[in-house]
C-alpha positions in Angstrom: 14.8 18.0 10.2 11.6 20.1 9.8 10.5 21.8 6.5 12.2 25.1 7.1 15.5 23.4 8.1 15.3 21.3 5.0 14.7 24.4 2.9 17.7 26.2 4.4 19.9 23.2 3.8 18.8 23.0 0.2 19.3 26.7 -0.4 22.7 27.0 1.2 24.2 23.7 0.0 22.5 22.5 -3.1 22.0 25.9 -4.6 25.1 27.5 -3.1 23.5 30.6 -1.7 25.8 30.7 1.3 24.7 31.9 4.7 21.2 33.3 4.4 20.1 36.6 5.8 16.5 35.3 5.9 14.4 32.3 5.0 10.6 32.9 5.5 7.6 30.7 4.8 5.1 32.4 2.4 1.7 31.0 3.3 -0.1 32.5 0.2 0.7 29.4 -1.9 -2.2 27.0 -2.0 -0.3 24.0 -3.3 3.5 24.3 -3.2 5.5 24.8 0.0 7.1 28.3 -0.7 9.9 30.3 1.0 11.3 33.7 0.4 15.1 33.4 0.6 17.4 36.5 1.1 21.1 36.7 0.8 23.2 39.8 1.2 22.9 40.4 -2.6 19.4 39.4 -3.7 16.2 37.5 -3.0 14.9 34.3 -4.4 11.8 32.0 -4.2 12.5 28.4 -3.1 9.6 25.9 -3.5 9.0 22.2 -2.8 6.5 21.0 -5.3 3.4 19.3 -4.1 3.4 15.6 -4.9 0.2 16.1 -7.0 2.5 17.8 -9.6 4.6 14.7 -10.0 8.0 13.6 -8.9 9.8 13.3 -12.2 10.5 17.0 -12.7 8.4 17.3 -15.9 6.5 20.3 -14.5 9.8 22.1 -13.7 11.2 21.3 -17.1 8.2 22.8 -18.8 8.5 26.0 -16.7 12.1 26.3 -17.7 11.2 26.0 -21.4 8.5 28.7 -21.4 10.1 31.1 -19.0 13.3 31.3 -20.9 11.3 32.3 -24.0 9.0 34.7 -22.2 11.9 36.5 -20.4 13.7 37.0 -23.7 10.5 38.5 -25.1 10.1 40.9 -22.2 7.2 39.2 -20.5 7.9 39.5 -16.8 8.1 36.0 -15.3 10.5 34.3 -12.8 13.4 32.3 -14.1 14.3 28.9 -12.8 17.9 28.7 -11.5 20.2 25.6 -11.7 21.7 23.9 -8.7 25.3 23.4 -7.9 25.2 20.2 -9.8 23.7 21.9 -12.9 20.2 20.5 -12.4 16.9 22.4 -12.5 15.7 20.8 -9.3 17.0 19.1 -6.1 15.6 16.0 -4.5 15.3 16.1 -0.7 12.1 14.9 0.7 10.5 16.1 -2.5 11.5 18.2 -5.5 12.9 21.7 -4.7 13.4 24.4 -7.2 14.9 27.9 -6.9 13.5 30.9 -8.9 14.3 34.5 -9.3 12.3 36.9 -7.2 9.9 39.3 -8.9 8.9 42.5 -7.1 5.2 43.3 -6.6 2.2 41.8 -4.8 -1.1 40.2 -5.9 -3.8 42.8 -5.5 -5.9 43.0 -2.3 -9.0 44.1 -4.2 -10.5 43.8 -7.7 -11.0 46.8 -10.0 -11.5 47.6 -13.7 -7.9 48.8 -13.9 -6.5 45.6 -12.4 -8.6 43.5 -14.7 -7.5 45.4 -17.7 -3.8 45.1 -16.7 -4.1 41.4 -16.0 -5.8 40.8 -19.4 -3.0 42.7 -21.1 -0.3 40.7 -19.5 -2.0 37.4 -20.1 -2.5 38.4 -23.8 1.2 39.2 -24.0 2.0 35.8 -22.5 -0.2 34.0 -25.1 1.2 35.9 -28.0 4.8 35.4 -27.1 4.5 31.7 -26.8 2.3 31.4 -29.9 5.2 32.8 -31.9 7.6 29.9 -31.0 7.5 26.2 -31.7 7.5 24.6 -28.3 8.2 21.1 -27.1 6.4 20.6 -23.8 6.2 17.4 -21.8 2.7 16.1 -21.6 1.5 15.9 -18.0 -0.7 13.0 -16.6 -4.4 14.0 -16.7 -5.6 15.4 -13.4 -8.2 17.8 -12.0 -5.7 20.6 -11.8 -4.7 20.4 -15.5 -8.0 19.4 -17.0 -8.5 21.1 -20.4 -12.2 21.6 -19.9 -14.6 21.4 -16.9 -15.8 18.0 -15.8 -19.2 16.9 -17.1 -22.2 18.3 -15.2 -23.2 14.8 -14.1 -20.2 14.8 -11.7 -22.4 16.8 -9.3 -24.8 13.8 -9.1 -21.8 11.6 -8.4 -20.5 13.8 -5.5 -23.9 13.8 -3.8 -24.2 10.1 -4.2 -20.7 9.4 -3.1 -21.0 11.3 0.2 -24.7 10.8 1.0 -23.8 8.7 4.1 -21.1 11.1 5.3 -22.0 13.1 8.4 -20.6 16.3 6.7 -23.3 16.1 3.9 -26.0 17.9 5.9 -24.0 21.2 6.0 -23.1 21.0 2.3 -26.2 19.5 0.8 -28.0 22.7 -0.2 -24.9 24.1 -1.9 -24.3 20.8 -3.7 -27.9 20.8 -4.9 -27.6 24.4 -6.2 -24.4 23.6 -8.0 -26.0 20.5 -9.5 -28.9 22.6 -10.7 -26.7 25.3 -12.2 -24.5 22.7 -13.9 -27.5 21.0 -15.5 -28.4 24.2 -17.3 -25.0 24.7 -18.9 -24.9 24.7 -22.8 -22.8 22.4 -24.9 -19.5 24.0 -25.7 -17.3 24.0 -28.8 -13.7 24.9 -27.9 -11.5 24.9 -31.0 -8.7 27.4 -30.5 -5.6 25.8 -29.1 -2.5 27.5 -27.8 0.1 27.3 -24.9 -1.8 28.1 -21.7 -0.6 29.5 -18.4 -2.9 26.9 -16.8 -3.9 28.8 -13.6 -4.5 32.5 -14.5 -6.2 33.4 -11.3 -5.5 37.0 -10.1 -3.3 35.8 -7.2 -0.8 34.8 -9.9 -0.4 38.3 -11.2 1.9 40.7 -9.4 1.2 44.5 -9.3 3.2 47.6 -8.3 2.1 50.4 -6.1 0.4 52.1 -9.1 -1.8 49.0 -9.9 0.3 48.2 -13.0 1.0 44.5 -13.7 4.6 43.8 -12.8 4.8 40.0 -13.3 3.1 36.6 -13.9 4.0 33.7 -11.6 3.1 30.0 -10.9 3.4 28.5 -14.3 3.4 24.9 -13.0 0.5 23.8 -15.2 1.7 25.4 -18.5 0.6 23.2 -21.4 -1.1 23.2 -24.8 -4.9 23.5 -24.5 -8.1 25.4 -25.1 -7.9 29.2 -25.1 -11.6 29.5 -24.4 -11.3 27.7 -21.1 -8.1 29.6 -20.1 -9.9 32.9 -20.6 -13.0 31.7 -18.8 -10.9 30.6 -15.8 -9.2 34.0 -15.8 -12.4 36.0 -15.9 -13.9 33.8 -13.2 -11.1 35.0 -10.9 -10.6 38.6 -12.1 -14.3 39.6 -12.1 -15.3 38.3 -8.6 -16.1 40.7 -5.8 -16.6 39.8 -2.2 -19.7 40.5 -0.3 -20.9 39.7 3.3 -20.0 36.3 4.7 -17.4 35.8 2.0 -20.1 35.6 -0.7 -18.8 36.0 -4.2 -20.5 38.3 -6.7 -19.8 39.4 -10.2 -18.5 42.8 -11.4 -19.9 43.2 -14.9 -17.6 46.2 -15.6 -14.5 44.2 -14.8 -15.6 41.3 -16.9 -16.4 43.5 -19.9 -13.3 45.7 -19.8 -11.0 42.8 -19.2 -12.4 41.0 -22.3 -11.9 44.2 -24.3 -8.3 44.5 -23.1 -7.5 40.9 -23.9 -9.0 41.2 -27.4 -6.6 44.1 -28.0 -3.4 42.5 -26.7 -4.0 38.7 -26.9 -5.0 36.0 -29.4 -8.3 35.6 -31.0 -11.1 33.2 -30.5 -13.6 32.1 -33.1 -16.9 34.1 -33.2 -18.7 31.1 -31.6 -16.1 30.9 -28.8 -16.5 34.6 -28.0 -20.3 34.0 -27.8 -19.7 31.1 -25.4 -17.3 33.0 -23.1 -19.8 34.1 -20.4 -21.3 30.7 -20.1 -17.8 29.1 -20.1 -16.9 31.4 -17.2 -19.9 30.1 -15.3 -18.8 26.5 -16.1 -15.3 27.2 -14.7 -16.7 28.8 -11.5 -18.8 25.7 -11.0 -15.9 23.4 -11.7 -13.7 25.0 -9.1 -16.6 25.0 -6.7 -16.9 21.3 -7.3 -13.2 20.7 -6.5 -13.5 22.7 -3.2 -16.7 20.9 -2.2 -15.1 17.5 -2.9 -12.1 18.5 -0.8 -14.5 19.6 1.9 -15.1 15.9 2.5 -11.6 14.6 1.7 -9.3 17.4 3.0 -6.4 16.3 0.9 -5.7 18.9 -1.8 -6.1 22.5 -0.9 -3.8 24.2 1.6 -5.5 25.5 4.8 -5.4 29.2 5.3 -5.3 29.1 9.1 -5.4 32.9 9.5 -8.8 33.1 7.8 -10.6 29.8 8.6 -11.1 27.7 11.7 -10.6 24.4 9.7 -9.7 23.2 6.2 -13.2 21.7 5.8 -14.9 25.0 6.6 -12.6 26.9 4.3 -13.4 24.5 1.4 -17.1 24.7 2.1 -17.1 28.5 2.2 -15.0 28.8 -1.0 -17.1 26.2 -2.8 -20.4 27.9 -1.8 -18.9 31.3 -2.9 -18.1 30.0 -6.3 -21.6 28.5 -6.7 -23.0 31.9 -5.8 -20.8 33.5 -8.5 -22.0 31.0 -11.1 -25.6 32.0 -10.2 -24.8 35.6 -10.8 -23.1 34.8 -14.1 -26.2 33.0 -15.3 -28.5 35.9 -14.5 -26.4 38.5 -16.5 -25.1 36.3 -19.3 -27.1 38.0 -22.0 -26.0 41.5 -20.8 -22.3 40.4 -20.8 -22.7 38.8 -24.2 -24.2 42.0 -25.7 -21.3 44.1 -24.4 -18.4 41.9 -25.4 -19.8 41.5 -28.9 -20.3 45.2 -29.3 
């Protein structure tokens, strides 16, 4: 039985959705295997969790906990639906969960309006969960749920680890640039703690045809942690613009207006954390670059976008190099950004 046949079996039998009108693989997900499931009444999202998220259901239980609260407070998130047996997941060659379908699409492009909308929705998410005492299951430490970027010295370790690998020649200059940028990062003080989304990249925000935010998805890494690093990761994604050869650049206008929107709708950082935010965004760009460049050699974690790239290794190298380029842009304009967001 292939993955799609397994998904159909889980949907029709374990979740009692009956004969399906459609079950369609959604390739946009970079980690979980995701299907759109349609019945004659409504649509759902069915996912098999990637093993990196564990096999004990803790991730799913945390999603249930926060989405129930968020939905009750009017924050637009998908709800987890129980199986025929009353469980939040089904085990069949992995953990499967069924969620309500939210209308909307991730945006095709970045803009100031989209950044402002995303910042408002993330601010509402943080505020809603800060108002409630939550009991979340602690997840095993891993790269995807790290509360802060890895130490800059990890760049030296990557170069040393793969120096004998035949792939190193194509990646060496990017690794050296990343190492140099990481070595110039300041020391950070992140004190403000709250419940985090965990992966606030723009692809996890849904928008309607008027470029208004209509939903927030992919809460698999929801946890308590540092608000500074959550905002830095969000701004790393929201503010990036694509240039020739998939090179990433920074939109200062998006960065500045998104910060102003979040400060209006979200939680507050300390003055020192606001001062560190542009540099923290640079650190998050470098940390994600480091993960892509590591997977360039290992080809184990990120899903391959076969429509855009000839191989997983090339995809990871291009994305890693793009993020190193973004970090370089952030370093150049850090003082300008800081002057604007403190104004």
